[in-house]
Backbone as ProteinMPNN parsed JSONL, in Angstrom:
{"seq_chain_A": "XXXXXXXXXXXXXXXXXXXXXXXXXXXXXXXXXXXXXXXXXXXXXXXXXXXXXXXXXXXXXXXXXXXXXXXXXXXXXXXXXXXXXXXXXXXXXXXXXXX", "coords_chain_A": {"N_chain_A": [[31.797, 197.918, -127.433], [28.366, 196.819, -127.435], [27.235, 193.683, -126.088], [25.268, 190.881, -126.735], [23.456, 188.343, -125.178], [22.324, 184.989, -125.11], [21.317, 182.005, -123.741], [24.099, 180.057, -124.077], [25.382, 181.642, -125.861], [26.762, 184.548, -127.385], [26.814, 187.696, -129.08], [28.63, 190.205, -130.802], [28.937, 193.34, -132.354], [31.489, 193.943, -134.433], [32.404, 195.425, -136.579], [30.675, 197.991, -138.026], [28.287, 197.864, -140.628], [27.56, 200.208, -141.878], [29.247, 201.986, -143.302], [30.357, 200.848, -145.797], [28.71, 198.74, -146.396], [29.596, 196.229, -145.613], [29.767, 194.28, -142.806], [31.131, 193.108, -139.655], [30.801, 190.544, -137.335], [31.25, 189.186, -134.084], [30.856, 186.041, -132.862], [30.269, 184.228, -130.051], [30.391, 181.115, -128.467], [30.119, 177.909, -126.84], [32.326, 176.83, -128.09], [34.125, 178.859, -128.425], [35.139, 182.053, -129.865], [34.021, 183.088, -133.055], [34.579, 184.847, -136.055], [32.552, 186.625, -138.303], [31.995, 187.9, -141.5], [29.561, 189.961, -143.018], [26.938, 190.852, -145.311], [24.168, 192.728, -146.304], [21.637, 191.596, -148.505], [19.332, 191.699, -151.312], [16.022, 190.435, -150.706], [13.609, 188.641, -152.072], [11.416, 187.244, -151.145], [10.374, 188.13, -148.788], [11.188, 189.557, -145.598], [14.588, 190.056, -144.456], [17.573, 189.656, -146.238], [20.805, 188.118, -145.982], [24.26, 187.692, -146.739], [26.525, 185.612, -145.249], [29.736, 185.093, -144.077], [32.12, 183.017, -142.741], [35.011, 184.146, -141.366], [38.205, 183.209, -142.41], [37.553, 180.668, -143.14], [36.039, 178.71, -145.777], [33.316, 178.865, -145.694], [30.164, 179.996, -146.683], [27.069, 181.441, -146.252], [23.61, 181.847, -147.045], [21.309, 183.776, -145.427], [18.094, 184.296, -144.167], [16.214, 186.623, -142.478], [13.257, 186.742, -140.921], [11.179, 187.296, -138.803], [10.553, 185.141, -135.915], [9.761, 182.555, -136.627], [9.984, 182.177, -139.384], [12.534, 182.566, -140.317], [15.484, 181.58, -142.067], [18.364, 179.517, -142.908], [21.275, 178.332, -144.656], [23.068, 176.659, -143.414], [24.485, 173.683, -141.838], [23.652, 173.352, -139.179], [21.141, 174.653, -139.079], [19.793, 173.181, -141.05], [19.757, 170.677, -139.861], [18.603, 171.077, -137.307], [16.774, 173.168, -137.363], [17.37, 175.641, -136.351], [19.964, 178.084, -135.747], [23.275, 179.472, -135.205], [23.807, 181.661, -136.844], [21.353, 182.832, -137.535], [20.49, 183.455, -134.92], [22.463, 185.387, -134.199], [22.176, 187.491, -136.113], [19.464, 188.171, -135.684], [19.626, 189.075, -133.03], [21.298, 191.34, -133.295], [19.712, 192.896, -135.001], [17.442, 193.208, -133.39], [18.425, 194.834, -131.38], [18.794, 197.123, -132.758], [21.243, 197.431, -134.072], [21.807, 196.98, -136.688]], "CA_chain_A": [[30.6, 197.566, -128.165], [27.462, 195.997, -126.638], [27.239, 192.247, -126.32], [23.936, 190.333, -126.492], [23.66, 186.968, -124.759], [21.184, 184.08, -124.945], [21.844, 180.685, -123.413], [25.555, 180.104, -123.995], [25.865, 182.359, -127.041], [26.712, 186.006, -127.387], [27.236, 188.304, -130.344], [29.018, 191.606, -130.715], [29.201, 193.968, -133.633], [32.894, 194.329, -134.483], [32.501, 196.47, -137.612], [29.353, 198.386, -138.477], [28.214, 197.856, -142.087], [27.036, 201.482, -142.38], [30.157, 202.686, -144.213], [30.451, 200.275, -147.144], [27.798, 197.61, -146.539], [30.173, 194.995, -145.083], [29.935, 194.302, -141.362], [31.776, 191.954, -139.033], [30.276, 190.238, -136.01], [31.924, 188.135, -133.328], [29.88, 185.14, -132.263], [30.916, 183.397, -129.042], [29.607, 180.033, -127.879], [30.964, 176.981, -126.072], [33.535, 176.519, -128.863], [34.966, 180.048, -128.517], [34.623, 183.108, -130.73], [34.232, 183.041, -134.498], [34.261, 186.108, -136.704], [31.796, 186.487, -139.542], [31.7, 189.071, -142.312], [28.211, 189.836, -143.561], [26.445, 191.924, -146.179], [22.738, 192.583, -146.589], [21.323, 191.396, -149.917], [17.885, 191.724, -151.539], [15.27, 189.216, -150.403], [12.354, 188.78, -152.813], [10.326, 186.457, -150.552], [10.008, 188.713, -147.5], [12.248, 189.583, -144.604], [15.864, 190.647, -144.85], [18.545, 188.647, -146.635], [22.202, 188.398, -145.671], [25.343, 186.761, -147.019], [27.341, 185.508, -144.038], [30.96, 184.349, -144.391], [33.007, 182.83, -141.595], [36.356, 184.603, -141.718], [39.225, 182.183, -142.261], [37.062, 179.418, -143.729], [35.346, 178.904, -147.04], [31.877, 178.753, -145.491], [29.336, 181.136, -147.04], [25.667, 181.064, -146.064], [22.523, 182.792, -147.275], [20.458, 183.781, -144.239], [16.915, 185.16, -144.274], [15.638, 186.95, -141.185], [11.847, 187.092, -141.116], [10.5, 186.883, -137.579], [11.12, 183.99, -135.214], [9.378, 181.26, -137.185], [10.205, 182.064, -140.821], [13.94, 182.806, -140.661], [16.124, 180.379, -142.604], [19.804, 179.555, -143.179], [21.748, 177.177, -145.413], [24.085, 175.909, -142.681], [24.111, 172.342, -141.363], [22.925, 173.485, -137.928], [19.747, 174.943, -139.392], [19.216, 172.065, -141.801], [19.582, 169.549, -138.942], [17.85, 171.378, -136.083], [15.802, 174.232, -137.564], [17.865, 176.86, -135.71], [21.418, 178.149, -135.903], [24.002, 180.613, -134.656], [23.767, 182.791, -137.764], [20.048, 183.467, -137.32], [20.537, 184.044, -133.577], [23.32, 186.575, -134.174], [21.568, 188.571, -136.886], [18.253, 188.594, -134.983], [20.024, 189.848, -131.846], [21.782, 192.649, -133.738], [18.558, 193.639, -135.502], [16.589, 193.519, -132.241], [19.052, 195.932, -130.644], [18.963, 198.218, -133.728], [22.644, 197.546, -134.457], [21.864, 196.878, -138.15]], "C_chain_A": [[29.696, 196.698, -127.28], [27.566, 194.523, -127.022], [25.868, 191.725, -125.915], [24.07, 188.846, -126.255], [22.334, 186.23, -124.676], [21.76, 182.689, -124.766], [23.362, 180.785, -123.27], [26.159, 180.811, -125.205], [25.817, 183.854, -126.791], [27.228, 186.506, -128.729], [27.616, 189.748, -130.07], [29.293, 192.109, -132.121], [30.626, 194.51, -133.6], [33.089, 195.492, -135.452], [31.105, 196.751, -138.135], [29.321, 198.425, -140.004], [27.78, 199.188, -142.697], [27.941, 202.135, -143.418], [30.133, 202.143, -145.637], [29.573, 199.045, -147.35], [28.319, 196.302, -145.994], [30.395, 195.155, -143.58], [30.687, 193.073, -140.891], [31.154, 191.789, -137.654], [31.094, 189.12, -135.393], [30.874, 187.316, -132.615], [30.615, 184.187, -131.33], [29.932, 182.354, -128.539], [30.568, 179.102, -127.156], [32.262, 176.619, -126.79], [34.511, 177.696, -128.941], [34.342, 181.067, -129.45], [34.99, 182.84, -132.185], [33.832, 184.39, -135.064], [33.589, 185.845, -138.041], [31.672, 187.847, -140.213], [30.295, 188.867, -142.877], [27.86, 191.061, -144.387], [24.957, 191.67, -146.409], [22.536, 192.494, -148.092], [19.805, 191.455, -150.09], [17.242, 190.37, -151.213], [13.878, 189.373, -151.005], [11.169, 188.071, -152.157], [9.92, 186.959, -149.17], [11.135, 188.602, -146.494], [13.482, 190.28, -145.139], [16.862, 189.537, -145.133], [19.955, 189.095, -146.327], [23.087, 187.307, -146.249], [26.227, 186.78, -145.785], [28.52, 184.592, -144.343], [31.816, 184.235, -143.139], [34.431, 183.161, -142.019], [37.375, 183.502, -141.42], [38.82, 180.825, -142.804], [36.307, 179.73, -145.01], [33.825, 178.874, -146.897], [31.173, 180.065, -145.814], [27.885, 180.686, -146.974], [24.755, 182.209, -146.475], [21.588, 182.658, -146.084], [19.3, 184.741, -144.497], [16.353, 185.367, -142.881], [14.228, 187.471, -141.438], [11.07, 186.582, -139.91], [11.169, 185.665, -136.954], [10.865, 182.674, -135.927], [9.711, 181.087, -138.664], [11.637, 182.363, -141.253], [14.57, 181.494, -141.108], [17.612, 180.621, -142.838], [20.184, 178.282, -143.927], [22.725, 176.297, -144.645], [23.559, 174.561, -142.19], [23.34, 172.393, -140.046], [21.451, 173.738, -138.171], [19.09, 173.758, -140.096], [18.948, 170.863, -140.902], [18.597, 169.835, -137.816], [16.798, 172.471, -136.223], [16.153, 175.527, -136.838], [19.386, 176.878, -135.874], [21.965, 179.439, -135.325], [23.906, 181.843, -135.537], [22.452, 183.559, -137.624], [20.027, 184.152, -135.962], [21.285, 185.369, -133.601], [22.671, 187.741, -134.915], [20.284, 189.07, -136.225], [18.601, 189.457, -133.774], [20.493, 191.246, -132.248], [20.638, 193.511, -134.275], [17.661, 194.083, -134.359], [17.124, 194.727, -131.47], [19.365, 197.131, -131.542], [20.428, 198.485, -134.068], [22.816, 197.478, -135.977], [20.715, 197.682, -138.745]], "O_chain_A": [[30.197, 195.924, -126.464], [27.939, 194.181, -128.144], [25.357, 192.091, -124.857], [24.721, 188.15, -127.034], [21.335, 186.788, -124.222], [22.597, 182.25, -125.554], [23.852, 181.529, -122.421], [27.326, 180.594, -125.532], [24.947, 184.357, -126.08], [27.983, 185.819, -129.417], [27.018, 190.423, -129.232], [29.819, 191.383, -132.965], [30.934, 195.424, -132.835], [33.844, 196.424, -135.177], [30.429, 195.85, -138.631], [30.239, 198.968, -140.619], [27.645, 199.285, -143.916], [27.439, 202.783, -144.337], [29.912, 202.898, -146.584], [29.684, 198.375, -148.377], [27.561, 195.336, -145.913], [31.116, 196.05, -143.138], [30.858, 192.111, -141.641], [30.999, 192.753, -136.905], [31.571, 188.223, -136.087], [30.083, 187.856, -131.842], [31.48, 183.427, -131.765], [28.784, 182.667, -128.224], [31.711, 179.473, -126.889], [33.204, 176.146, -126.154], [35.612, 177.544, -129.47], [33.163, 180.968, -129.79], [36.105, 182.426, -132.503], [32.867, 185.004, -134.61], [33.996, 184.969, -138.804], [31.292, 188.829, -139.576], [29.892, 187.743, -143.175], [28.403, 192.148, -144.193], [24.541, 190.541, -146.674], [23.173, 193.215, -148.861], [19.068, 191.279, -149.12], [17.839, 189.313, -151.417], [13.064, 190.148, -150.504], [10.028, 188.276, -152.572], [9.19, 186.271, -148.457], [11.936, 187.668, -146.536], [13.431, 190.997, -146.138], [16.982, 188.589, -144.358], [20.276, 190.282, -146.396], [22.714, 186.134, -146.251], [26.633, 187.847, -145.326], [28.341, 183.466, -144.807], [32.193, 185.245, -142.545], [34.985, 182.532, -142.92], [37.401, 182.94, -140.325], [39.655, 179.927, -142.917], [35.98, 180.885, -145.285], [33.119, 178.86, -147.905], [31.535, 181.117, -145.289], [27.513, 179.674, -147.568], [25.078, 183.381, -146.284], [21.127, 181.561, -145.767], [19.498, 185.855, -144.984], [16.049, 184.402, -142.179], [14.035, 188.502, -142.082], [10.387, 185.561, -139.986], [12.22, 185.216, -137.412], [11.684, 181.76, -135.835], [9.72, 179.959, -139.157], [11.917, 182.407, -142.45], [14.235, 180.427, -140.593], [18.064, 181.76, -142.951], [19.486, 177.272, -143.836], [23.172, 175.28, -145.175], [22.351, 174.331, -142.135], [22.462, 171.561, -139.817], [20.6, 173.11, -137.542], [17.963, 173.382, -139.773], [18.01, 170.106, -141.151], [17.841, 168.952, -137.409], [16.008, 172.685, -135.304], [15.31, 176.417, -136.724], [20.015, 175.845, -136.105], [21.224, 180.366, -135.001], [23.921, 182.964, -135.029], [22.445, 184.79, -137.599], [19.597, 185.3, -135.854], [20.791, 186.368, -133.078], [22.625, 188.857, -134.397], [20.037, 190.276, -136.206], [17.939, 190.464, -133.522], [20.123, 192.23, -131.608], [20.601, 194.717, -134.032], [17.171, 195.213, -134.358], [16.35, 195.543, -130.97], [20.099, 198.037, -131.15], [20.813, 199.626, -134.321], [23.857, 197.877, -136.498], [20.567, 197.738, -139.966]]}, "name": "protein", "num_of_chains": 1, "seq": "XXXXXXXXXXXXXXXXXXXXXXXXXXXXXXXXXXXXXXXXXXXXXXXXXXXXXXXXXXXXXXXXXXXXXXXXXXXXXXXXXXXXXXXXXXXXXXXXXXX"}
């Protein structure tokens, strides 16, 4: 599978969501690789909405992808810094037409 890299992060599509709507992506950064299950959900305010769940933990985030400046996430990284790994990963997969 292709891997997309920016700075010290990379993402790979582990399981394509085309079959049943549930995909899995591997996100690698300085802390190692984490696996996330995701499902696209309706987004009434523009862009594309996703539920993202870190496999093995109870973390579940709502992520909205809407260009570079209007994408949002509920995670602490986004709330603290205005950017996060979840947005990066989904944008990279969308950019490469993987989703």
